[in-house]
C-alpha positions in Angstrom: -14.6 -29.5 -10.4 -13.6 -26.6 -12.7 -11.4 -23.8 -11.5 -13.1 -20.5 -10.8 -10.6 -17.8 -11.7 -11.0 -14.1 -11.8 -8.6 -11.8 -13.6 -7.7 -8.2 -12.7 -5.5 -6.0 -14.9 -3.1 -3.4 -13.7 -2.4 -0.4 -15.9 0.8 1.7 -15.6 1.0 5.1 -17.2 4.7 5.1 -18.3 4.5 8.9 -18.8 4.1 9.3 -15.0 7.6 8.9 -13.4 6.2 7.2 -10.3 4.1 4.7 -12.2 7.0 4.0 -14.6 9.2 3.2 -11.6 6.6 0.8 -10.2 6.3 -0.8 -13.6 10.1 -1.3 -13.9 10.3 -2.7 -10.4 7.3 -5.1 -11.0 8.8 -6.2 -14.3 11.8 -7.7 -12.6 9.5 -10.3 -11.1 9.2 -13.6 -12.9 5.7 -14.1 -11.7 3.8 -10.8 -11.6 0.5 -12.4 -10.4 2.2 -14.1 -7.4 4.0 -10.9 -6.5 0.8 -8.9 -6.5 -1.0 -11.6 -4.4 1.8 -11.5 -1.8 1.5 -7.7 -1.6 -2.3 -8.0 -1.1 -1.8 -10.7 1.6 0.7 -8.5 3.4 -1.8 -5.6 3.3 -4.5 -7.9 4.7 -2.2 -9.0 7.5 -1.6 -5.4 8.5 1.6 -4.6 6.6 3.3 -1.3 6.6 1.0 1.7 6.2 1.9 4.0 3.4 -0.6 6.7 4.0 -1.7 8.2 7.3 -5.3 7.8 6.3 -4.7 4.0 6.4 -3.6 4.1 10.1 -6.3 3.4 12.6 -6.5 6.0 15.5 -5.6 3.4 18.1 -2.4 2.7 16.2 -1.2 6.3 16.3 1.1 7.6 18.9 1.2 11.2 20.1 4.4 12.5 21.4 4.8 15.5 23.8 5.5 17.9 20.9 2.2 17.0 19.2 0.4 17.3 22.5 1.7 20.9 23.0 0.7 21.8 19.5 -2.8 20.3 19.8 -3.4 22.0 23.2 -3.8 25.4 21.4 -6.8 23.9 19.5 -8.6 22.5 22.4 
């Protein structure tokens, strides 16, 4: 049985300081493909959320200060 392999490329704009930093960090890895796959697996398993948009409402907690603030809008 032959292997069924798909390839995805990742482009980094080195003129963008954030992307250049990511590129430098990723370049320290000896196996870039494995590194990216581990990051994807961590994301699938519910890893750390980087953006609030990624957080499901049931995962959010509302403290008393937020409740006081929101009360004015209700």
